[in-house]
All heavy atoms as an XYZ file, in Angstrom:
809
protein
N     194.378    132.900     96.800
C     193.665    131.769     97.351
C     192.290    132.242     97.801
O     192.123    133.322     98.323
C     194.434    131.191     98.516
C     193.688    130.081     99.210
S     194.636    129.409    100.574
C     194.884    127.791     99.933
N     191.320    131.395     97.563
C     189.970    131.724     97.953
C     189.355    130.522     98.645
O     189.567    129.387     98.230
C     189.149    132.089     96.714
O     187.829    132.330     97.070
N     188.622    130.766     99.693
C     187.933    129.678    100.372
C     186.471    130.036    100.505
O     186.082    131.193    100.414
C     188.525    129.427    101.772
O     188.372    130.621    102.544
C     189.983    129.030    101.696
N     185.658    129.024    100.715
C     184.249    129.281    100.916
C     183.410    128.194    100.284
O     183.913    127.264     99.680
N     182.110    128.328    100.414
C     181.186    127.373     99.828
C     180.765    127.827     98.447
O     180.316    128.948     98.275
N     180.951    126.970     97.469
C     180.657    127.361     96.101
C     179.565    126.547     95.454
O     179.249    126.741     94.308
C     181.933    127.296     95.261
C     182.945    128.279     95.775
C     184.062    127.846     96.468
C     182.755    129.632     95.618
C     184.978    128.761     96.962
C     183.663    130.542     96.118
C     184.768    130.099     96.777
O     185.664    130.996     97.276
N     178.995    125.612     96.122
C     177.914    124.833     95.557
C     177.219    124.059     96.648
O     177.793    123.778     97.694
N     175.982    123.743     96.409
C     175.197    122.997     97.370
C     174.639    121.762     96.681
O     174.125    121.851     95.568
C     174.031    123.845     97.905
O     174.577    125.019     98.513
C     173.199    123.084     98.912
N     174.767    120.637     97.323
C     174.202    119.404     96.783
C     172.730    119.365     97.138
O     172.349    119.455     98.299
C     174.943    118.176     97.340
C     176.407    118.214     96.882
C     174.260    116.886     96.899
C     177.260    117.128     97.469
N     171.914    119.261     96.109
C     170.468    119.230     96.278
C     170.009    117.782     96.185
O     170.448    117.052     95.286
C     169.791    120.080     95.172
C     168.289    120.018     95.275
C     170.285    121.510     95.227
N     169.135    117.320     97.092
C     168.671    115.931     97.021
C     168.135    115.595     95.626
O     167.399    116.366     95.023
C     167.554    115.874     98.068
C     167.925    116.945     99.046
C     168.553    118.037     98.213
N     168.572    114.466     95.094
C     168.130    114.022     93.780
C     169.014    114.503     92.633
O     168.916    114.003     91.524
N     169.872    115.478     92.873
C     170.763    115.981     91.830
C     171.992    115.081     91.731
O     172.264    114.278     92.624
C     171.177    117.415     92.134
N     172.748    115.234     90.648
C     173.943    114.403     90.454
C     175.232    115.198     90.522
O     176.310    114.640     90.361
C     173.873    113.685     89.096
O     173.762    114.673     88.066
C     172.688    112.731     89.038
N     175.131    116.521     90.752
C     176.345    117.335     90.845
C     176.071    118.600     91.632
O     174.927    119.002     91.809
C     176.864    117.702     89.453
O     175.951    118.539     88.786
N     177.159    119.210     92.083
C     177.106    120.534     92.703
C     177.815    121.479     91.745
O     178.858    121.139     91.177
C     177.796    120.526     94.058
N     177.246    122.659     91.530
C     177.793    123.619     90.575
C     177.945    124.971     91.231
O     177.142    125.353     92.079
C     176.852    123.747     89.370
C     176.574    122.412     88.724
O     177.458    121.813     88.134
N     175.357    121.922     88.868
N     178.977    125.693     90.822
C     179.174    127.025     91.370
C     180.316    127.738     90.683
O     181.046    127.150     89.882
N     180.448    129.010     90.988
C     181.538    129.797     90.402
C     182.572    130.119     91.471
O     182.265    130.164     92.661
C     181.001    131.085     89.779
O     180.396    131.898     90.748
N     183.789    130.317     91.022
C     184.885    130.741     91.881
C     185.125    132.225     91.639
O     184.633    132.792     90.664
C     186.144    129.945     91.554
C     186.063    128.437     91.774
C     187.353    127.766     91.301
C     185.798    128.119     93.228
N     185.897    132.880     92.490
C     186.198    134.299     92.280
C     186.937    134.535     90.959
O     187.596    133.642     90.420
C     187.093    134.661     93.468
C     186.754    133.646     94.507
C     186.444    132.388     93.755
N     186.819    135.737     90.450
C     187.444    136.158     89.203
C     188.938    135.844     89.199
O     189.631    136.054     90.193
C     187.246    137.672     89.047
C     187.590    138.299     87.708
C     186.577    137.873     86.646
C     187.584    139.817     87.842
N     189.440    135.322     88.077
C     190.868    135.070     87.892
C     191.415    136.197     87.023
O     190.797    136.578     86.024
C     191.119    133.714     87.203
C     192.591    133.531     86.866
C     190.616    132.572     88.070
N     192.563    136.743     87.389
C     193.202    137.823     86.633
C     194.635    137.446     86.302
O     195.372    136.999     87.177
C     193.203    139.140     87.447
O     191.853    139.484     87.773
C     193.836    140.272     86.663
N     195.008    137.626     85.030
C     196.387    137.420     84.603
C     196.873    138.730     84.005
O     196.269    139.251     83.064
C     196.510    136.294     83.556
C     197.940    136.197     83.033
C     196.056    134.967     84.152
N     197.935    139.274     84.565
C     198.555    140.492     84.037
C     199.860    140.080     83.366
O     200.760    139.561     84.024
C     198.827    141.487     85.159
N     199.927    140.281     82.044
C     201.153    139.917     81.338
C     201.888    141.179     80.920
O     201.286    142.193     80.600
C     200.837    139.054     80.116
O     200.202    139.813     79.116
N     203.205    141.099     80.921
C     204.036    142.238     80.556
C     204.304    142.326     79.070
O     205.003    143.219     78.620
N     203.738    141.407     78.302
C     203.967    141.404     76.863
C     205.194    140.590     76.499
O     205.894    140.053     77.339
N     205.427    140.485     75.215
C     206.610    139.788     74.745
C     206.431    138.304     74.510
O     207.392    137.601     74.233
N     205.227    137.793     74.609
C     205.028    136.370     74.348
C     203.631    135.914     74.686
O     202.807    136.679     75.172
N     203.380    134.662     74.425
C     202.076    134.088     74.731
C     202.116    133.451     76.129
O     203.189    133.294     76.712
C     201.714    133.031     73.692
O     202.664    131.994     73.677
N     200.954    133.116     76.654
C     200.881    132.437     77.940
C     199.730    131.434     77.937
O     198.813    131.523     77.123
C     200.770    133.400     79.113
C     199.639    134.389     79.048
C     199.697    135.664     78.581
C     198.286    134.174     79.471
N     198.466    136.262     78.674
C     197.581    135.365     79.223
C     197.601    133.104     80.019
C     196.217    135.515     79.504
C     196.256    133.244     80.313
C     195.581    134.444     80.058
N     199.808    130.490     78.865
C     198.807    129.439     79.007
C     198.456    129.297     80.477
O     199.344    129.241     81.318
C     199.360    128.093     78.477
O     199.691    128.248     77.094
C     198.355    126.976     78.638
N     197.161    129.245     80.782
C     196.697    128.988     82.150
C     196.183    127.549     82.226
O     195.391    127.122     81.379
C     195.591    129.959     82.539
N     196.661    126.830     83.227
C     196.299    125.427     83.408
C     195.610    125.264     84.755
O     196.065    125.814     85.758
C     197.565    124.548     83.358
O     198.215    124.768     82.107
C     197.226    123.082     83.509
N     194.514    124.506     84.776
C     193.784    124.233     86.019
C     194.011    122.782     86.430
O     194.092    121.886     85.581
C     192.296    124.486     85.834
N     194.106    122.571     87.732
C     194.208    121.216     88.268
C     193.425    121.141     89.573
O     193.110    122.160     90.183
C     195.667    120.818     88.485
O     196.286    121.692     89.404
N     193.118    119.924     89.989
C     192.335    119.705     91.201
C     192.883    118.496     91.947
O     193.420    117.571     91.335
C     190.868    119.448     90.833
O     190.122    119.044     91.963
N     192.718    118.523     93.269
C     193.064    117.350     94.066
C     191.820    116.556     94.444
O     191.881    115.672     95.271
C     193.847    117.757     95.324
C     193.011    118.553     96.304
O     191.942    119.066     95.962
N     193.479    118.673     97.529
N     190.693    116.891     93.816
C     189.437    116.246     94.164
C     188.818    116.922     95.383
O     189.304    117.954     95.860
N     187.739    116.361     95.866
C     187.040    116.920     97.017
C     186.802    115.803     98.017
O     186.444    114.693     97.642
C     185.713    117.549     96.585
C     185.898    118.833     95.851
C     186.218    118.850     94.503
C     185.802    120.040     96.530
C     186.422    120.043     93.823
C     186.002    121.236     95.854
C     186.314    121.237     94.505
N     187.013    116.101     99.271
C     186.865    115.066    100.278
C     186.236    115.554    101.560
O     186.117    116.753    101.807
N     185.801    114.605    102.333
C     185.320    114.832    103.697
C     185.738    113.593    104.481
O     186.267    112.640    103.890
C     183.812    115.064    103.709
S     182.801    113.602    103.402
N     185.542    113.565    105.772
C     185.996    112.398    106.535
C     185.411    111.068    106.046
O     186.049    110.028    106.167
C     185.544    112.707    107.961
C     185.538    114.203    108.024
C     185.059    114.633    106.652
N     184.237    111.096    105.441
C     183.570    109.849    105.062
C     183.940    109.339    103.675
O     183.828    108.146    103.403
C     182.053    110.027    105.146
N     184.377    110.223    102.766
C     184.664    109.778    101.402
C     185.423    110.838    100.620
O     185.529    111.988    101.055
C     183.382    109.416    100.656
C     182.483    110.603    100.323
S     181.011    110.164     99.387
C     181.697    109.583     97.851
N     185.925    110.451     99.447
C     186.622    111.364     98.545
C     185.961    111.309     97.173
O     185.654    110.219     96.666
C     188.107    110.974     98.402
O     188.725    111.087     99.682
C     188.827    111.875     97.420
N     185.737    112.470     96.590
C     185.279    112.562     95.208
C     186.523    112.873     94.379
O     187.199    113.876     94.626
C     184.209    113.663     95.040
C     182.969    113.303     95.865
C     183.856    113.842     93.567
C     181.896    114.364     95.888
N     186.877    112.039     93.401
C     188.139    112.208     92.677
C     188.142    113.435     91.766
O     187.085    113.935     91.370
C     188.246    110.919     91.851
C     186.831    110.506     91.642
C     186.104    110.900     92.907
N     189.341    113.883     91.410
C     189.471    115.041     90.525
C     188.843    114.782     89.162
O     188.428    115.722     88.482
C     190.946    115.432     90.367
O     191.683    114.360     89.823
N     188.718    113.525     88.764
C     188.081    113.201     87.480
C     186.589    113.526     87.476
O     185.958    113.547     86.419
C     188.294    111.727     87.139
O     187.736    110.901     88.146
N     186.013    113.811     88.637
C     184.605    114.198     88.732
C     184.430    115.716     88.690
O     183.321    116.217     88.813
C     183.995    113.638     90.016
N     185.535    116.455     88.522
C     185.505    117.925     88.530
C     185.645    118.448     87.099
O     186.563    118.065     86.380
C     186.636    118.501     89.408
C     186.596    120.018     89.419
C     186.551    117.943     90.823
N     184.730    119.324     86.704
C     184.776    119.970     85.391
C     184.926    121.470     85.585
O     184.231    122.067     86.413
C     183.499    119.664     84.590
O     183.365    118.250     84.477
C     183.555    120.277     83.204
N     185.836    122.085     84.820
C     186.166    123.512     84.929
C     185.865    124.190     83.604
O     186.237    123.691     82.537
C     187.652    123.650     85.249
C     188.167    125.065     85.421
C     188.506    125.537     86.678
C     188.357    125.921     84.340
C     189.008    126.815     86.856
C     188.860    127.196     84.502
C     189.181    127.643     85.763
O     189.685    128.912     85.928
N     185.205    125.335     83.660
C     184.964    126.155     82.472
C     185.415    127.577     82.763
O     185.062    128.148     83.800
C     183.476    126.171     82.102
O     183.059    124.895     81.674
N     186.196    128.152     81.837
C     186.598    129.563     81.933
C     185.537    130.368     81.190
O     185.392    130.231     79.973
C     187.970    129.770     81.308
N     184.760    131.174     81.916
C     183.660    131.919     81.299
C     183.878    133.423     81.416
O     184.662    133.886     82.242
C     182.313    131.553     81.953
O     182.322    131.997     83.310
C     182.060    130.064     81.905
N     183.164    134.177     80.610
C     183.193    135.647     80.603
C     184.600    136.206     80.484
O     184.988    137.096     81.245
C     182.471    136.198     81.834
N     185.404    135.714     79.508
C     186.755    136.256     79.359
C     186.723    137.702     78.900
O     185.848    138.102     78.123
C     187.387    135.353     78.296
C     186.229    134.843     77.506
C     185.093    134.722     78.484
N     187.669    138.500     79.393
C     187.726    139.914     79.024
C     189.167    140.399     79.075
O     189.975    139.878     79.835
C     186.867    140.752     79.976
N     189.479    141.395     78.254
C     190.741    142.105     78.361
C     191.836    141.723     77.404
O     192.822    142.425     77.297
N     191.704    140.630     76.693
C     192.773    140.205     75.797
C     192.348    140.249     74.347
O     191.173    140.080     74.019
N     193.307    140.486     73.453
C     193.009    140.535     72.029
C     192.913    139.152     71.406
O     192.036    138.889     70.597
C     194.085    141.346     71.296
C     194.139    142.830     71.629
C     195.334    143.482     70.933
C     192.840    143.507     71.205
N     193.823    138.264     71.763
C     193.880    136.944     71.145
C     193.853    135.859     72.214
O     194.757    135.050     72.333
C     195.150    136.813     70.292
C     195.214    137.837     69.205
C     196.019    138.960     69.335
C     194.440    137.710     68.061
C     196.068    139.926     68.339
C     194.477    138.663     67.059
C     195.300    139.770     67.203
O     195.337    140.719     66.227
N     192.786    135.843     72.995
C     192.671    134.858     74.058
C     191.687    133.775     73.647
O     190.813    133.994     72.806
C     192.257    135.509     75.362
C     190.939    136.200     75.310
S     190.653    137.092     76.843
C     189.208    137.993     76.383
N     191.858    132.624     74.241
C     191.015    131.484     73.939
C     190.622    130.809     75.247
O     191.456    130.178     75.897
C     191.757    130.497     73.025
C     190.922    129.283     72.690
O     189.713    129.326     72.703
N     191.593    128.182     72.390
N     189.349    130.960     75.631
C     188.831    130.317     76.841
C     188.345    128.919     76.485
O     187.751    128.720     75.426
C     187.679    131.134     77.413
N     188.600    127.974     77.366
C     188.165    126.602     77.122
C     187.162    126.193     78.190
O     187.331    126.484     79.362
C     189.357    125.665     77.112
C     190.317    126.064     76.004
C     191.386    125.074     75.797
N     192.297    125.563     74.757
C     193.458    125.036     74.515
N     193.870    124.000     75.215
N     194.226    125.520     73.566
N     186.127    125.501     77.747
C     185.047    125.096     78.645
C     185.015    123.583     78.813
O     185.538    122.835     77.995
C     183.704    125.568     78.086
O     183.666    126.969     78.049
N     184.354    123.178     79.885
C     184.100    121.766     80.167
C     185.366    120.909     80.154
O     185.407    119.845     79.555
C     183.056    121.202     79.200
C     181.742    121.926     79.322
O     181.282    122.208     80.420
N     181.149    122.270     78.198
N     186.385    121.390     80.850
C     187.647    120.660     80.944
C     187.618    119.739     82.164
O     187.463    120.203     83.293
C     188.824    121.638     81.052
C     188.961    122.560     79.863
C     189.277    121.801     78.597
O     190.236    121.055     78.534
N     188.442    121.980     77.585
N     187.751    118.447     81.940
C     187.749    117.476     83.022
C     189.098    117.525     83.729
O     190.142    117.370     83.098
C     187.482    116.076     82.477
C     187.440    115.051     83.580
O     188.469    114.704     84.137
N     186.248    114.594     83.906
N     189.085    117.747     85.031
C     190.324    117.927     85.791
C     190.885    116.633     86.372
O     191.621    116.643     87.352
C     190.125    118.973     86.888
C     189.772    120.373     86.389
C     189.740    121.354     87.556
C     190.722    120.846     85.311
N     190.587    115.501     85.716
C     191.218    114.247     86.094
C     192.731    114.327     85.933
O     193.481    113.615     86.573
N     193.166    115.230     85.063
C     194.577    115.596     84.906
C     194.597    117.097     84.623
O     193.577    117.672     84.224
C     195.223    114.811     83.760
O     194.583    115.113     82.534
N     195.723    117.785     84.827
C     195.766    119.231     84.565
C     195.335    119.548     83.131
O     195.707    118.832     82.195
C     197.233    119.582     84.804
C     197.696    118.549     85.789
C     196.989    117.286     85.370
N     194.535    120.622     82.984
C     193.992    120.990     81.679
C     194.220    122.471     81.386
O     194.083    123.319     82.283
C     192.482    120.728     81.630
C     192.101    119.283     81.794
C     192.554    118.422     80.628
O     192.456    118.826     79.476
N     193.053    117.240     80.933
N     194.513    122.778     80.135
C     194.610    124.171     79.699
C     193.200    124.752     79.689
O     192.281    124.170     79.099
C     195.248    124.277     78.298
C     195.169    125.703     77.772
C     196.688    123.808     78.341
N     193.014    125.894     80.361
C     191.688    126.518     80.443
C     191.640    127.900     79.795
O     190.562    128.415     79.520
C     191.185    126.594     81.903
C     190.959    125.183     82.456
C     192.135    127.377     82.788
N     192.819    128.506     79.551
C     192.854    129.819     78.892
C     194.226    129.993     78.265
O     195.239    129.618     78.867
C     192.598    130.943     79.905
C     192.643    132.356     79.332
S     191.248    132.765     78.281
C     189.979    133.004     79.519
N     194.252    130.573     77.062
C     195.513    130.908     76.413
C     195.423    132.309     75.836
O     194.337    132.809     75.563
C     195.866    129.936     75.267
O     194.846    130.012     74.263
C     195.998    128.507     75.760
N     196.576    132.937     75.658
C     196.654    134.225     74.976
C     197.899    134.204     74.096
O     198.974    133.805     74.538
C     196.747    135.383     75.963
O     196.929    136.601     75.250
N     197.727    134.653     72.864
C     198.847    134.693     71.916
C     199.106    136.108     71.414
O     199.771    136.287     70.409
C     198.564    133.775     70.713
O     197.348    134.192     70.078
C     198.453    132.323     71.140
N     198.606    137.105     72.133
C     198.741    138.485     71.641
C     200.179    138.988     71.678
O     200.583    139.777     70.844
C     197.852    139.439     72.436
O     198.404    139.696     73.708
N     200.957    138.560     72.671
C     202.315    139.055     72.816
C     202.387    140.479     73.335
O     203.468    141.055     73.447
N     201.243    141.049     73.677
C     201.179    142.422     74.177
C     200.986    142.426     75.685
O     200.526    141.445     76.267
C     200.011    143.167     73.522
C     200.011    143.231     71.999
C     198.693    143.805     71.514
C     201.193    144.032     71.502
N     201.296    143.543     76.295
C     200.968    143.703     77.713
C     199.438    143.746     77.815
O     198.782    144.455     77.055
C     201.576    144.985     78.260
N     198.869    142.946     78.700
C     197.418    142.888     78.819
C     197.016    142.434     80.213
O     197.818    141.874     80.952
C     196.827    141.958     77.760
C     197.313    140.522     77.856
C     196.854    139.662     76.692
O     196.154    140.137     75.791
O     197.209    138.476     76.693
N     195.772    142.701     80.531
C     195.167    142.271     81.784
C     193.934    141.454     81.397
O     192.948    142.012     80.920
C     194.782    143.479     82.639
C     194.254    143.184     84.032
C     195.372    142.637     84.914
C     193.679    144.445     84.645
N     194.012    140.143     81.550
C     192.934    139.242     81.150
C     192.236    138.713     82.394
O     192.899    138.357     83.378
C     193.496    138.070     80.313
C     192.423    137.036     80.023
C     194.115    138.586     79.017
N     190.914    138.659     82.347
C     190.134    138.115     83.463
C     189.137    137.087     82.934
O     188.756    137.119     81.770
C     189.355    139.213     84.211
O     188.420    139.815     83.325
C     190.281    140.264     84.784
N     188.736    136.173     83.822
C     187.642    135.260     83.523
C     187.052    134.747     84.825
O     187.658    134.845     85.879
C     188.074    134.096     82.617
C     189.008    133.103     83.220
C     188.687    131.965     83.900
C     190.443    133.139     83.190
N     189.827    131.302     84.294
C     190.919    131.991     83.856
C     191.382    134.026     82.655
C     192.274    131.724     84.013
C     192.727    133.752     82.808
C     193.159    132.618     83.471
N     185.843    134.215     84.715
C     185.155    133.637     85.867
C     185.153    132.120     85.719
O     184.624    131.599     84.741
C     183.702    134.146     85.947
O     183.721    135.569     86.062
C     182.972    133.535     87.127
N     185.756    131.408     86.665
C     185.737    129.948     86.602
C     184.398    129.386     87.099
O     183.880    129.835     88.125
C     186.847    129.519     87.567
C     187.566    130.761     87.948
C     186.645    131.897     87.707
N     183.867    128.442     86.360
C     182.692    127.695     86.800
C     183.113    126.258     87.042
O     183.847    125.676     86.237
C     181.587    127.729     85.746
C     180.998    129.090     85.408
C     179.897    128.939     84.355
C     180.433    129.757     86.650
N     182.663    125.695     88.148
C     182.973    124.307     88.489
C     181.702    123.485     88.544
O     180.650    123.967     88.956
C     183.616    124.209     89.874
C     185.029    124.670     90.066
C     185.464    124.378     91.497
C     185.972    124.033     89.092
N     181.850    122.244     88.135
C     180.806    121.256     88.350
C     181.483    120.047     88.971
O     182.499    119.563     88.447
C     180.137    120.885     87.028
O     179.153    119.890     87.246
N     180.967    119.573     90.087
C     181.533    118.411     90.764
C     180.453    117.333     90.798
O     179.427    117.493     91.458
C     182.001    118.753     92.197
C     182.574    117.524     92.879
C     183.012    119.899     92.176
N     180.683    116.276     90.036
C     179.746    115.152     90.018
C     179.995    114.296     91.255
O     181.133    114.156     91.700
C     179.949    114.328     88.749
N     178.944    113.743     91.792
C     179.125    112.889     92.961
C     178.322    111.617     92.770
O     177.297    111.599     92.100
C     178.757    113.604     94.262
C     177.391    114.240     94.273
C     176.269    113.532     94.685
C     177.229    115.553     93.854
C     175.028    114.128     94.686
C     175.979    116.143     93.845
C     174.885    115.427     94.262
O     173.658    116.018     94.247
N     178.824    110.546     93.348
C     178.171    109.249     93.163
C     176.879    109.156     93.960
O     176.701    109.857     94.960
C     179.215    108.264     93.708
C     179.985    109.064     94.705
C     180.012    110.476     94.168
N     175.990    108.305     93.500
C     174.784    108.031     94.276
C     175.180    107.515     95.645
O     176.181    106.803     95.788
N     174.479    107.921     96.664
C     174.799    107.494     98.017
C     175.970    108.239     98.623
O     176.587    107.770     99.569
N     176.294    109.410     98.048
C     177.395    110.205     98.601
C     177.105    110.560    100.053
O     175.955    110.770    100.439
C     177.595    111.475     97.776
N     178.155    110.613    100.821
C     178.028    110.923    102.247
C     177.491    112.336    102.451
O     177.772    113.241    101.660
C     179.384    110.783    102.925
N     176.743    112.520    103.501
C     176.267    113.850    103.872
C     177.328    114.470    104.765
O     177.494    114.065    105.925
C     174.915    113.775    104.598
C     173.867    113.188    103.663
C     174.499    115.159    105.090
C     172.537    112.924    104.320
N     178.086    115.396    104.206
C     179.128    116.087    104.952
C     179.603    117.281    104.128
O     179.160    117.479    102.992
C     180.291    115.164    105.309
S     181.151    114.455    103.925
N     180.465    118.077    104.682
C     181.024    119.229    103.977
C     182.305    118.792    103.285
O     183.256    118.367    103.934
C     181.325    120.378    104.962
O     180.100    120.757    105.597
C     181.925    121.566    104.241
N     182.301    118.896    101.963
C     183.463    118.512    101.171
C     184.364    119.710    100.972
O     183.886    120.837    100.863
C     183.023    117.984     99.789
C     182.353    116.653     99.833
C     181.005    116.539    100.133
C     183.073    115.491     99.594
C     180.373    115.313    100.185
C     182.448    114.256     99.635
C     181.105    114.159     99.923
N     185.656    119.481    100.890
C     186.596    120.557    100.572
C     187.615    120.027     99.581
O     187.856    118.827     99.467
C     187.287    121.084    101.837
O     188.066    120.056    102.428
N     188.208    120.951     98.828
C     189.199    120.574     97.829
C     189.945    121.810     97.378
O     189.659    122.931     97.805
N     190.899    121.610     96.481
C     191.715    122.701     95.976
C     191.701    122.692     94.461
O     191.895    121.641     93.844
C     193.173    122.561     96.470
O     193.166    122.582     97.902
C     194.036    123.686     95.949
N     191.470    123.869     93.889
C     191.625    124.086     92.456
C     192.818    125.019     92.304
O     192.866    126.084     92.916
C     190.376    124.757     91.834
C     189.115    123.915     92.101
C     190.591    125.007     90.346
C     189.098    122.560     91.452
N     193.801    124.618     91.505
C     194.999    125.415     91.304
C     195.047    125.887     89.856
O     194.851    125.093     88.939
C     196.260    124.581     91.610
O     196.175    124.113     92.958
C     197.530    125.386     91.421
N     195.319    127.198     89.665
C     195.505    127.761     88.337
C     196.968    128.160     88.235
O     197.467    128.950     89.045
C     194.624    129.013     88.112
C     193.161    128.737     88.428
C     194.811    129.538     86.684
C     192.514    127.711     87.569
N     197.670    127.617     87.231
C     199.072    127.930     87.001
C     199.189    128.640     85.650
O     198.524    128.250     84.697
C     199.908    126.658     86.954
O     199.740    125.910     88.125
N     200.010    129.672     85.591
C     200.197    130.413     84.342
C     201.671    130.354     83.955
O     202.554    130.629     84.760
C     199.757    131.894     84.493
C     199.991    132.661     83.199
C     198.275    131.944     84.884
N     201.911    130.002     82.711
C     203.288    129.933     82.196
C     203.332    130.475     80.775
O     202.354    130.498     80.078
C     203.790    128.506     82.214
């Protein structure tokens, strides 16, 4: 779990963008795996930005022979963001990038939310 500020809303802009800490998947081999990202949206006391306004990209993948990083995945529903079909023991890493679109007239406050990565 990681917490902190990952983007700043700039006056006149339509989204906040930032990166999350490195994600690491260590597999013992013997099969393929899939990483799925989901979001509960972002909220503050004045309003909620829905998960459909959150876009996730898996960038700078490293460590796997047959991995597939996916970019610009809309988290309105859980989305596959990385797969590996090598079947070998491996240590795969990537850097998640988030973009959170916000409506015009968004409240001035500190928004918080959760991004969950599940591997199966």
